C-alpha positions in Angstrom: 0.0 0.0 0.0 1.2 3.5 -0.8 1.4 6.1 2.0 2.2 9.8 1.6 3.9 11.1 4.8 4.3 14.9 5.4 6.5 16.0 8.2 8.6 12.9 8.1 11.8 14.8 9.1 10.3 16.2 12.3 10.5 14.7 15.8 7.4 12.6 15.3 8.2 11.7 11.7 11.8 10.7 12.3 10.6 8.4 15.1 7.9 6.5 13.2 9.2 6.5 9.6 11.3 3.3 10.1 8.2 1.6 11.5 6.0 2.7 8.6 8.4 1.6 5.9 8.1 -2.0 7.1 4.5 -2.1 6.1 4.0 0.6 3.4 5.6 2.1 0.3 6.2 5.5 1.9 6.6 8.7 -0.1 7.6 11.7 2.0 6.9 15.3 1.3 8.7 18.1 3.2 11.5 20.7 3.3 14.5 18.4 3.6 16.7 17.1 0.8 16.1 13.5 1.9 12.3 13.9 1.4 11.0 12.2 -1.7 9.2 15.3 -2.7 10.8 18.5 -1.6 8.2 21.2 -1.1 7.2 24.0 1.2 3.5 23.2 1.7 2.8 26.6 3.2 3.7 28.2 -0.1 3.3 25.5 -2.8 1.0 22.9 -4.1 3.1 19.8 -4.6 3.1 17.7 -7.7 2.1 14.2 -6.8 2.1 11.2 -9.1 -0.2 8.2 -8.8 -3.1 7.5 -6.4 -2.0 6.8 -2.8 -3.9 4.7 -0.4 -3.2 6.7 2.8 -2.1 10.2 3.5 -0.5 10.8 6.9 -0.3 14.6 7.4 2.0 15.4 10.3 3.7 18.5 8.9 3.0 21.5 11.1 4.3 24.3 13.2 4.4 24.0 17.0 6.6 24.5 20.1 7.1 28.2 19.8 5.5 31.3 21.2 4.9 34.0 18.6 6.0 37.5 19.4 4.7 39.4 16.4 1.7 39.3 14.1 4.0 37.9 11.4 5.1 35.1 13.6 1.4 34.4 14.5 0.6 34.2 10.8 3.2 31.5 10.2 1.1 29.0 12.2 -1.8 29.6 9.8 0.4 29.5 6.7 1.9 26.1 7.8 -1.0 24.4 9.6 -3.9 25.6 7.6 -2.7 26.7 4.2 -0.3 23.8 4.1 -3.2 21.5 4.6 -5.2 23.2 1.8 -2.3 23.0 -0.6 -1.9 19.3 0.1 -5.6 18.7 -0.6 -5.4 20.6 -3.8 -2.5 18.4 -4.9 -4.5 15.3 -4.1 -7.4 16.5 -6.1 -5.1 16.7 -9.2 -3.2 13.4 -8.7 -6.0 11.2 -7.3 -7.9 11.0 -4.0 -6.6 8.6 -1.3 -8.8 6.2 0.5 -7.8 7.5 3.9 -6.5 10.8 5.3 -5.0 10.9 8.8 -4.3 14.3 10.3 -2.1 14.9 13.3 -3.8 17.6 15.4 -3.3 18.3 19.1 -5.1 18.4 22.4 -4.3 22.2 22.4 -7.6 22.6 20.4 -9.5 22.3 23.7 -7.8 25.3 25.1 -7.5 23.7 28.6 -4.7 24.7 31.0 -5.9 22.2 33.6 -8.6 19.5 34.0 -8.9 15.7 34.2 -10.0 13.1 31.7 -11.0 15.6 29.0 -12.9 13.9 26.2 -13.4 14.5 22.5 -16.7 16.1 23.3 -15.1 19.1 25.0 -15.6 22.4 23.1 -12.8 23.5 20.9 -11.9 26.6 23.0 -8.2 26.9 22.0 -7.3 30.5 21.2 -3.6 30.5 20.6 -2.4 30.8 16.9 -1.3 27.2 17.2 -4.6 25.9 18.5 -6.7 28.1 16.1 -4.7 27.0 13.1 -5.2 23.3 14.0 -8.9 23.8 14.7 -9.4 25.5 11.3 -7.4 22.7 9.6 -9.6 20.1 11.2 -12.7 21.9 10.0 -11.4 22.2 6.5 -10.5 18.6 6.3 -13.8 17.5 7.7 -15.6 19.3 4.9 -13.1 18.3 2.2 -13.1 14.6 3.1 -16.9 14.5 3.3 -17.1 16.1 -0.1 -14.6 13.7 -1.7 -15.7 10.6 0.2 -12.3 10.1 1.9 -12.1 8.4 5.2 -10.8 11.0 7.7 -9.0 10.3 11.0 -8.0 13.2 13.3 -5.6 12.3 16.1 -5.2 14.7 19.0 -2.1 13.6 20.8 -1.1 14.8 24.3 2.5 15.5 25.2 4.6 13.1 23.0 7.5 11.1 24.5 10.3 9.7 22.4 14.0 10.2 21.6 15.1 13.8 21.9 11.6 15.3 22.3 10.9 19.0 21.7 8.7 21.3 23.8 8.1 21.0 27.5 9.5 17.5 27.8 12.6 18.4 26.0 13.0 21.5 28.3 12.6 19.2 31.4 15.3 16.9 30.1 17.7 19.7 29.3 17.0 21.3 32.7 17.8 18.1 34.6 20.9 17.5 32.4 22.3 20.9 33.2 21.2 20.9 36.9 19.0 23.9 36.4 15.7 22.2 37.0 13.7 22.6 40.1 10.8 20.3 41.1 7.8 22.2 42.6 5.8 20.9 45.5 6.9 17.3 44.9 5.9 17.3 41.3 2.4 15.8 42.1 0.6 17.3 39.1 -0.3 14.7 36.4 0.0 15.0 32.6 -1.2 12.9 29.8 1.7 11.5 27.7 1.9 9.4 24.5 4.7 7.2 23.3 5.6 8.4 19.8 5.6 4.8 18.4 1.8 4.6 19.1 1.1 6.9 16.2 2.6 4.3 13.8 0.7 1.5 15.6 -2.6 3.3 15.0 -2.2 3.9 11.3 -3.6 0.5 10.0 -6.6 0.7 12.2 -7.3 4.4 11.5 -7.0 3.8 7.7 -10.0 1.5 7.9 -12.2 3.2 10.5 -11.6 6.9 10.7 -12.8 9.2 13.5 -11.6 11.8 16.0 -9.5 10.5 18.9 -7.5 11.7 21.9 -4.4 9.6 22.1 -2.3 9.2 25.2 -1.2 6.5 27.7 -4.0 5.1 30.0 -1.7 5.9 33.0 -1.1 9.7 33.5 2.3 10.1 35.1 3.1 12.9 37.5 5.9 15.4 37.0 7.7 13.7 39.8 7.6 10.3 38.0 8.8 11.8 34.7 11.6 13.6 36.6 12.6 10.3 38.2 12.9 8.3 35.0 14.7 11.1 33.2 17.1 11.5 36.1 17.9 7.8 36.2 18.7 7.7 32.4 21.0 10.7 32.8 22.6 9.4 36.0 21.6 12.5 37.8 20.1 12.9 41.2 16.4 13.6 41.4 15.9 17.4 41.1 15.5 19.4 44.3 11.9 20.1 45.2 11.0 23.5 46.4 7.8 24.4 48.3 4.9 26.0 46.5 5.1 29.2 48.4 8.7 29.7 47.2 7.8 29.0 43.6 4.8 31.4 43.9 7.1 34.1 45.1 9.5 33.5 42.2 6.5 33.5 39.8 5.3 36.9 41.0 8.8 38.3 40.4 8.7 36.6 36.9 5.4 38.4 36.2 7.2 41.7 36.6 10.3 40.7 34.5 8.3 39.7 31.4 8.6 36.8 28.9 12.3 36.1 29.6 11.7 35.1 33.2 12.2 31.3 33.8 8.9 31.1 35.6 5.7 33.3 36.0 2.3 32.7 37.4 1.0 31.1 34.1 3.9 28.7 33.9 3.5 27.8 37.6 -0.1 27.0 37.1 0.7 24.6 34.3 3.3 22.9 36.4 1.3 22.5 39.5 -2.2 21.6 38.1 -3.0 18.3 36.4 -4.1 18.2 32.8 -5.2 14.8 31.6 -7.2 13.5 28.6 -9.4 10.5 28.2 -8.3 7.8 25.6 -11.4 5.7 26.2 -12.9 6.4 22.8 -9.7 5.2 21.0 -9.5 2.1 23.1 -13.1 1.1 22.8 -13.6 1.9 19.1 -10.2 1.0 17.7 -9.2 -1.8 20.1 -6.0 0.1 20.7 -3.6 -0.8 23.6 -1.3 2.2 24.2 2.3 1.7 25.3 3.1 2.5 28.9 5.1 5.6 28.9 7.0 5.0 32.2 8.1 1.6 30.9 9.0 2.6 27.3 10.3 6.2 27.4 14.0 6.5 26.4 15.3 10.0 26.1 17.8 9.3 23.3 
């Protein structure tokens, strides 16, 4: 079966591409020389040849905070316009049977909460969240119009070798000795092993649907700190009391964006944010990998 994979050179893509090539004839499209089709989807409609069975659209922009209107627009150029350009190319070359879109739990706009389901309103208001919401809406209409089976995955924090984002920042902080645990790291977060994306592809290609994807066990910050520290041969980070972290956060509020911690960051670190994977397990028969057993930092 032929599979078109966008974003194959990113963190997620690099981790699952070797797994996909065992089962599919994979064509990659992206910005790197090693991609089969080199294209900037945010600016170009690629030229595709032949009808593909599955499209896995993982190319996107994330893991940065825009500081200007121009930087905000990049999210929409990549995540929304890139999706539209890909669909335009598929209309010319031939429609796939299945389209799998990698979205995000950020579409819900939640800073805290427990067992959030797919029925939660899409309240995300950051450029990242809004661009993903709009891409989801566009694909829903496009796939319905063209009778393509659509799957939308909303992953939580993704764990794998050399992860970006908050998990990468935690690893780097522990590695350099600049990481402080707060109030024992009791807050829980939903995490997904990156390999599970590849494991889901064959099932999604047949069934479609919208699914949160994460481990059934939601590890605490303290548990993540522990397994990272062990792999780095470092001592577990020092834990400071909440009142001390709150004082530092208030100072950070005055210093601006460059401060290592502020009240918003403190809230994210000390309050649980977990998502329900019940729908994916019941409808797809999926068994997610346990993050604490499988997470290797490199």
